[in-house]
N, C-alpha and C positions, 0 to 999 in steps of 0.2 A: 820621763825621769832618766837622767844620765846614769849609766851603769858604772859602779865603782870597780876599780882594779881588784882582781881576785888573786890573792897570794898563791904561789905555786903549791900544789898539794892540798889545797882547801877543797874538800868534796861537798861541804854542806852549803856554803854560800850560793853556788849556782843552783842548787835544788830549791833554796828559799827564794832566790831571785826569779826563777821560772814561775813559781806560784804567784808572786806579786804581779808579774807581767800578764799572766792570763786574766787576772782580775781587771787590770787597767784596759786591756784590749777590748773587753766586752762592755765596759761601763757606758761609753757614749751611745751605743745602739740600745742598750737597756733603758737609758734615760728617754730615748725616743719611743719606747714601748714595743720594741721588736721581741717576739716570743722567745726565740732561741737564746739571744743574749741575756734575757731575764733569767732563764734557766741556768745559763753559764755563770752568771755572777753569784747565784745561790751556791752552786757547786764550788766555784773557785774561792768564794768567801769562806765557806766551811773548811775547805782544804787548808787554806792559809791560816785560819783560826786554830786548826788542830796542829799545824806545823810549827807555829811560832813558839809555843812553850817547849817544844822539843829542840828546835834548831837555833833559837836566839841565844846569845851568850848570857843575857840576863833576863830570863823569862818572867821574873817578877818585877822588872824595871818599869818605870812610869810610862815610857813610850810603848812598850809591848802591851801593857795592860790597857792603855788607851786605844791602841790599834785594834785589839781584840774586841773591845766594846763597840767600836764603830763598825767592824766587820759583822758583828752580831746584828746591829741595826740594819745594815745593808741586806743581809739575808732575810730578816723579818720583813723589810719593806717589799722585797720581791716575792714573798711567799704567797700572798693571797692571789695575785694575778696568775701565778704559775698553777696553783690549785684549780683555778677556773679554766685555764687552758686544757688541763687534763680532764676535767669534768666534761667540757664540751666535746673533746675527742671521744670519750666513753659514750656519751649520749648520742653523738652522731653515728657511732658504730652500731649502736642498738637500733637506731631508726633506719639504717641502711639495709637491715635484714627483712624489712616488711614495708608495705605501703605506709607512708607517713600520714598520720591523722592530724586534723587541724589543731586539736588540743596539745598534741605532742610537739607540733611545730611551734606553738605559742610558748611552750616550756623552753624549747631550745632558743627561741628569740630572747626570752628573759635571761637565760644564762649568758648569752652573748652580750646583752646590754649590761649585765653585772660586770662582765670582763672589761667592757669598754670604760666603765666608770673606774674600775680598779687600775687600768692603764694610766688614766689621768692622775690618779692618786699616787701611783708609784713614782712617776717623774717628780712630782712635788716633794714626796717623802725623801727621795734620794738627794734632791737639790737642797733640802733642809739640813742634810748632814754636812759636817765639816770635812769635805774631801781634801782640802788643802792641808789640814792638820794630819790627816791620815797619810798623805803622801810624804810629808815631812818626817813623820814618825817612822814610816817604813824605810825611807831613804837613810835615816840615821842608823836604824837597825842593820841595814845592809852594809853601810860604811864600816860598822864595827866588825863585820864578818860573822860567819856562823860559829856556833859552838864547836869545840873539838869533837872529832868523830867518836872518841871514847866516851865523852859526856853524853852525846846523843844516844849512843847505845845503852848507856846506863839508864837514861830517862825512859827510853822505850821499854826496857826490861821492867822498870817500876810500874809504868802504866799498864803494860801487858799483864803483869802479875796481879794488879789490882782489878782492872776492868773485866778480864776474862772470867774469873770465878764468880764475880758478882752477876754478870749477865747470864751465865749458866744457871745460877741459882734462881734468877728471875724467870728463865724459861721453865725450869722445873716447878716453880711455884705456880705459874700460870697453867701448866699442864695442857689439857685439851680445851680449856675454857676460851670462849670467843669473847674477848673484851677489847673492842677496837681502840679505846683510849690507851689502855696499858700496852697493847701491841704496838701502837704508834710510838710510845715511849721506848719500848724495846728496840724498835727499828732505829731510832736515833742513836741508841747506844751501840748497836751493831755497825752503824755507819761510822761512828767515831773509831771503832776498832779497825774497820776497813782502812780508814785514813792512817792509822798507826802502822798497819802492815804495808801500806804504800810507801811510807817513809822507810820502813825496814827493808822492803824490796829494793828501794832506790840506792841503799848503801850496801846491798848484798847480804843482809842478815836474814831476810825472809824469801821464800820461793815466790816467783811471780804469780803462782796459782793462788796464794793466800788471799790477796785482795779480791780476786775474781770469785772465790768461794764465798767470801763475806758479802760481796755485792749481790750475788745470787739470792742470798737470804734477805738482804735489804730490799731487793726488788720485789720479792714475793710479799713481804709485809707492806711494801709501797702500794701494791695492787689492792691489798686489803684496805688500806687507808683511803686510796682514791675512790673505791666503790662506796666506802662508808661515808666519806665527805659528800659525795653526790647524793647518797641516800638521805642524809640529814637535810640537804638543801631541798630535795623533793618533798620531804616531810613538811617543811615550812610552807612550800607551795600548796601542798594538800590542805593544810590548816587554813591558809589565807583564802583559798578558793572556796572551801566549805563556808567560811565566814561571809564571803561575798555572795553566796547563793549560786555558785557555779559548779553543780555536781559533776558534770562531764569532765571539767578540768581537774577537779579533785580526784576523780576516778583515774584519770590518765596519770596523774602524779603518783597515786597510790600503786598502780600497776608497775610503773617504772621503779619506784622505791623498793618494792618487793623483789624485783628482778635484780637490782644491784645489791640488795642484802644477800640474796642467794649467791651472787658472784663473789662477794666478800667472804662468805663462809667457805666457798669452794677454794678460794686462794689460800685461806687459812689452813684448810686440810692439806693442801700441797706443801705449805710451809712445815707443818708437823711431819709430813711424810719424808721430808728431807733430813730428818734427824738433826735439828739445828744445834743442839748441845755438842754433838760429836763433830760437826763442821767447825764450830768455834774452837774446840780443843785442838783439832788438827791445824787450823789456820794460825792459831796463836802458839802452837807447839807447846801446849800446856802439859801434855803427858810427858813430853821430852824433858821439860823443865823439872817435873816432879821426879822422874827417874834419875835425873842428874843429882837432885838434892838427896835422894835416898842413898845413892851410891857414894 
């Protein structure tokens, strides 16, 4: 895609353009099933999806809305394969700490087979999407230029003031309860706030540390989710092995499932120990905003 001329003093269009380019750079190798590009299109697709409503001059316009829908489908298509990549890495790490038993080796083989099938599906899923329309829509958005800096700041303030208190309330409502599904939902919201602060940092409104602090929380919850997802898969293997009359395989799956459940709970305790509500207040400068409003 040819790059449009950027008017002098336009700080927003280059930021939006850079996010578009990262997505395009990784798509070809993701279509071929390469592990790291699959991860990168998930991340870049999410970043661009979060940035468009902030940076585009008409965030509710037809092209922006259509581009956001396609980006969501790209991220979803890449998701299953990436989860399996992480599950395999976790399982291999566990097996590396002790002599590998035949039943454990079989479980790992099945995990890798599931990933191979997902890699085939991801290529087909991505090819089914209208990438040409996405390119046209993003090209037109870039040709129109980014929204004025003052507008981006205003949108950021609105999103920050809405998302931050809601997420803090969600954290407080959960308390110390270990609820993997709700924790994963919380992780997605923290990730969105991280992307908001990345935009804020790129225009000089947020400290560079803010996205890093939110990413640390996101990563802790990501480890909870990864161990939980693998545990759910192992539970399904345990059930199928029991049904097939293979008690040793069922026992191996059960041992591994319990180990990853303990891991998920341990990561959850680390997340709670990080005082996540305070981290969010600090990263989003919510206390500062409240003090300003009071004065």
